C-alpha positions in Angstrom: 48.5 42.1 21.5 47.3 41.8 18.0 45.5 38.5 18.7 44.4 39.6 21.7 42.3 42.4 20.2 41.0 39.9 17.7 39.8 37.8 20.7 38.0 40.6 22.4 35.8 40.4 19.4 35.1 36.7 19.3 31.6 35.9 19.1 30.2 32.3 20.0 31.2 31.2 16.3 34.9 32.2 16.6 35.2 30.9 20.2 34.1 27.6 19.5 36.3 27.1 16.4 39.3 28.5 18.2 38.1 25.8 21.1 37.6 22.8 19.0 41.0 23.6 17.2 42.6 23.6 20.7 41.0 20.3 21.7 41.9 19.1 18.5 45.7 20.0 19.0 45.4 18.5 22.5 44.5 15.2 21.5 47.5 15.2 18.8 49.9 16.4 21.6 48.5 13.5 24.1 49.6 10.6 21.0 53.3 12.4 20.6 53.4 12.4 24.2 52.6 8.8 24.5 54.8 7.6 21.4 57.6 9.7 23.7 57.0 7.9 27.2 57.0 4.8 25.1 60.0 5.7 23.8 61.6 6.1 27.1 60.4 3.3 28.9 61.4 1.2 26.0 64.7 2.7 24.1 65.2 -0.6 22.0 61.3 -0.9 21.1 60.1 0.3 17.7 59.7 4.0 17.9 59.2 4.7 14.3 55.8 2.7 14.3 54.5 4.5 17.2 55.4 8.3 15.8 54.0 6.6 12.4 50.6 6.2 14.1 50.4 9.9 14.8 50.3 10.7 11.5 46.5 10.0 10.9 45.5 12.2 13.3 48.3 14.9 12.5 46.7 14.8 9.1 43.1 15.5 10.6 43.9 18.3 12.8 45.7 19.8 9.8 43.1 19.3 7.6 40.5 20.9 10.5 43.0 23.7 10.5 42.5 24.7 6.8 38.6 24.5 6.5 38.5 26.5 9.6 41.4 29.1 8.3 39.5 28.9 4.8 36.3 30.1 6.8 36.9 32.6 8.8 37.0 35.6 6.6 33.5 34.1 4.9 32.1 34.4 8.6 33.5 37.6 9.7 34.0 39.8 6.2 34.1 42.8 8.6 37.4 41.8 10.5 39.0 41.4 6.8 37.6 44.6 5.7 39.2 46.5 8.8 42.4 44.9 8.3 42.7 45.7 4.7 41.7 49.4 5.9 44.4 49.5 8.0 46.8 48.3 5.3 47.1 44.9 5.9 47.7 43.1 2.6 46.5 39.9 1.3 49.7 37.7 2.3 49.6 39.7 5.8 46.0 38.6 6.4 46.5 34.9 5.7 50.2 35.2 7.8 47.5 36.5 10.6 44.9 33.7 10.1 47.7 31.2 10.3 49.3 32.7 13.4 45.7 32.4 15.1 45.4 28.8 14.2 48.8 28.1 15.3 48.2 29.7 18.6 45.3 27.6 19.4 47.3 24.5 18.3 49.8 26.0 21.0 47.3 26.3 23.8 46.2 22.8 23.3 49.5 21.5 23.1 50.6 23.0 26.3 47.6 21.9 28.1 48.3 18.3 27.0 52.3 18.8 28.1 50.6 19.9 31.5 48.5 17.0 32.1 51.7 14.7 30.8 53.9 16.4 33.2 51.4 16.2 36.5 50.6 12.6 35.6 54.5 11.7 35.3 54.8 13.4 39.0 53.9 9.6 40.2 49.9 10.4 40.8 49.2 8.1 37.5 47.9 4.6 37.6 50.1 1.9 37.4 48.6 1.2 34.3 49.5 4.4 32.4 53.4 4.1 33.8 54.3 2.9 30.2 52.6 5.5 28.3 54.4 8.2 30.3 57.5 6.7 30.7 57.6 7.0 34.5 60.5 5.9 36.3 63.2 7.6 33.5 64.4 11.0 33.4 62.6 12.9 30.4 64.9 15.6 28.5 63.5 18.8 28.8 64.3 19.3 24.6 62.5 16.1 23.6 58.4 16.9 24.3 59.1 20.9 23.2 60.6 19.6 20.0 58.0 17.0 19.3 55.0 19.6 20.1 56.4 22.0 18.0 55.0 19.8 14.9 51.5 20.3 16.0 51.1 24.4 15.8 53.5 24.1 12.8 51.5 21.6 11.0 48.3 23.9 12.1 50.1 27.0 11.1 51.0 25.8 7.8 47.9 24.2 6.8 45.9 27.1 7.5 48.2 29.4 5.4 48.0 27.3 2.5 44.4 26.7 2.6 43.8 28.4 -0.6 46.4 28.2 -3.5 46.0 31.4 -5.2 48.1 34.0 -3.6 45.9 36.7 -4.5 43.0 35.8 -3.0 42.1 35.3 0.6 40.5 32.3 2.3 36.8 32.0 2.5 36.5 33.7 -0.9 35.4 31.1 -3.6 37.8 30.4 -6.2 36.8 29.2 -9.5 37.4 25.7 -10.3 40.1 24.7 -12.9 37.7 22.2 -14.2 33.9 22.2 -14.1 32.3 19.6 -12.4 31.3 17.5 -15.6 34.5 18.2 -17.4 35.4 14.7 -19.0 38.9 14.2 -16.9 37.1 15.2 -13.6 35.0 12.1 -14.3 37.0 9.9 -16.3 39.9 9.3 -14.3 38.2 8.9 -11.0 36.2 6.4 -12.5 38.8 4.9 -14.1 40.6 4.5 -10.6 37.4 3.1 -9.1 37.1 0.3 -12.2 40.7 -0.8 -11.8 40.8 -0.9 -7.9 37.3 -3.1 -8.0 38.8 -5.5 -10.6 42.1 -5.8 -8.4 39.8 -6.7 -5.2 37.7 -9.1 -7.3 40.9 -10.7 -8.5 42.0 -11.1 -5.0 39.0 -12.5 -4.0 38.8 -15.1 -6.5 38.7 -18.7 -5.4 42.2 -19.9 -4.6 43.5 -16.5 -4.0 44.7 -17.1 -0.6 47.6 -19.8 -1.7 49.0 -17.1 -4.0 51.7 -15.2 -2.1 51.6 -14.3 1.7 48.9 -12.2 3.0 49.8 -9.1 5.0 48.9 -8.7 8.9 47.4 -5.7 9.2 48.1 -3.6 12.6 45.6 -3.2 15.1 43.9 -6.4 15.0 42.3 -5.8 11.6 43.6 -9.5 10.6 45.4 -9.6 7.1 45.0 -9.1 3.5 46.8 -9.6 0.3 48.7 -7.0 -1.6 46.0 -7.0 -4.5 42.9 -6.5 -2.1 45.0 -3.5 -0.4 46.0 -1.9 -3.6 42.7 -2.7 -5.4 40.8 -1.1 -2.2 43.2 2.1 -2.3 42.5 2.9 -5.7 38.9 2.4 -5.4 38.4 4.4 -2.6 40.3 6.9 -3.7 38.3 7.2 -7.1 34.7 7.2 -5.1 36.4 10.0 -3.0 37.2 12.1 -6.1 33.8 11.4 -7.6 32.0 12.9 -4.8 32.0 16.3 -6.0 30.6 15.2 -9.7 28.1 13.1 -8.0 26.9 15.8 -6.1 26.6 18.3 -9.3 25.0 15.3 -11.0 22.5 14.8 -8.1 21.5 18.7 -8.2 21.0 18.6 -12.1 18.6 15.5 -11.6 16.6 17.6 -9.1 16.0 20.5 -11.3 15.5 18.1 -14.2 12.4 18.3 -16.5 9.8 21.4 -15.4 11.1 21.6 -11.9 9.0 23.4 -9.0 10.7 26.6 -7.4 11.8 24.0 -4.3 13.5 21.8 -6.8 14.8 24.6 -9.0 16.2 26.2 -6.0 17.6 22.8 -4.2 18.9 21.4 -7.6 20.7 24.9 -8.7 22.0 25.6 -5.2 23.7 22.0 -5.3 25.2 22.0 -8.3 26.8 25.4 -7.4 28.0 23.9 -4.3 29.4 20.8 -5.3 33.0 21.5 -5.7 33.2 23.2 -2.5 31.2 20.7 -0.5 32.7 17.6 -2.2 36.1 17.2 -0.8 34.9 17.6 2.9 32.3 15.0 2.4 34.7 12.5 0.4 36.9 13.1 3.7 34.1 12.7 6.0 32.7 9.5 3.8 36.3 7.7 3.6 36.9 8.1 7.4 33.6 6.7 8.6 34.1 3.9 6.0 37.4 2.9 7.7 36.1 3.4 11.2 33.1 1.6 11.1 34.9 -1.6 9.2 37.6 -1.4 11.9 34.7 -1.6 14.4 33.1 -4.4 12.7 36.2 -6.4 12.6 36.8 -5.6 16.4 33.2 -6.4 17.2 33.5 -10.1 15.3 36.7 -10.7 16.6 36.3 -9.9 20.5 40.0 -9.1 22.0 41.8 -7.7 19.0 40.6 -4.2 19.7 43.4 -1.4 20.6 42.7 1.6 22.6 45.3 3.5 20.4 43.6 3.1 17.2 40.0 3.2 18.8 40.8 6.8 19.9 42.5 7.9 16.9 39.6 6.8 14.9 37.2 9.0 17.3 39.5 11.9 16.4 39.5 11.4 12.8 36.0 11.1 12.3 35.5 14.0 15.0 37.8 16.7 12.7 36.2 15.5 9.4 32.4 16.1 10.9 33.6 19.7 12.2 35.4 20.4 8.8 31.8 19.7 6.9 30.0 21.7 9.4 32.5 24.7 8.9 32.4 24.2 5.1 28.6 24.5 5.4 29.1 27.9 7.6 31.3 29.0 4.8 28.8 28.1 2.0 26.0 30.1 3.7 28.1 32.9 4.6 28.9 33.1 0.7 25.3 32.8 -0.3 24.3 35.4 2.0 23.9 38.3 -0.6 21.9 35.7 -2.8 19.4 34.8 0.0 18.9 38.5 1.0 18.3 39.2 -2.9 15.6 36.6 -3.0 13.9 37.4 -0.1 13.6 41.3 -1.1 12.0 39.4 -4.4 9.3 38.0 -2.4 10.3 34.7 -1.7 8.7 32.9 1.3 11.2 32.1 3.7 9.7 28.7 4.3 10.7 27.8 0.3 14.3 28.5 1.2 14.1 26.3 4.4 12.7 23.8 2.2 15.3 24.0 -0.3 18.2 23.6 2.3 16.3 20.7 3.7 16.1 19.2 0.1 19.8 19.8 -0.6 21.0 18.1 2.7 18.8 15.3 1.9 20.5 14.9 -1.2 24.1 15.5 -0.1 23.4 13.2 2.9 22.1 10.4 0.3 25.4 10.8 -2.0 27.5 10.7 1.1 25.7 7.4 2.1 26.6 6.1 -1.3 29.9 6.7 -1.5 30.5 5.8 2.0 28.6 2.7 1.9 30.1 1.8 -1.1 33.9 2.7 0.5 32.8 0.2 3.6 31.6 -2.6 1.6 34.7 -2.5 -0.6 37.3 -2.4 3.0 35.0 -5.3 4.5 35.5 -7.4 1.2 39.3 -6.9 1.6 39.9 -7.8 5.0 40.6 -11.6 5.9 40.8 -13.3 9.0 
């Protein structure tokens, strides 16, 4: 009943967040049910690899649930104030947010299960028979047990969106280390340099004769162990460097004797670097991997597979939605500062221009990190 009362106060943004979470959970549930259908039709087949293919979309849905749960109190502070006034503590409010996210995942999973059962009722096309496991009995506990993973992952990710138990999701936590702390720059930079050195070592002349190449799934060709390890380390280093690069870009905007536009844009980007760095890094990494796979499939017709392509669309979609909700969270957190600037006589056009300049600067960092990651991934793949 509590969730129904909360839903009565939903606005368009709340409803969109809930529906997007449910839709992502439905797609993840469809992947899990496809793995179940394949296992029913081919009991002796490779069931474990099919389930492993469901881990990337499950991680994407959990990431989406965590970001949306973190942004919820910033979007609806009056709801948090009302629950606090009613006697709800921090843990209970976090449990309510996690339960709301898990409920959206349950609805999405239920819709996917309903479609799965309807299609199994001899109305699906013959091409879907193997994916649905048609012609074999379906144990009642199997889909329920498998689909329980979806709300469990979403709820736990939403509950653990903030590390500090005394701080509610959506309230900015102080970073343990500033953006320009030597450790925050040295460690990822070292990872990137080591990964690049390993990849260059794997690309040296005659490297193809050293060892046996590893065949990659989904028609992505093959690569040596040095290339794969090198790309992984370099991609991780570039991803962790995203936040310091955003802070550096903000400082460069405000360098020297900046105009009010550059000063507002630079200081704002520097302050938002830590909170914006993680979702932008995930989006850049996801786009790089998906674009590299698409390039590989385009260059070798007939190697593309439907499941990896669908998972790539889900990964990019979840990463993009996570960035949007993190931007909404940042905007809500800066609402008071924006109001103070307007009361001091700041022109609204100046604030809009500062937002546009920050967007261009952050987009430049995203293109640089994503492009470098995609370039390294393309170099790691061989045919």
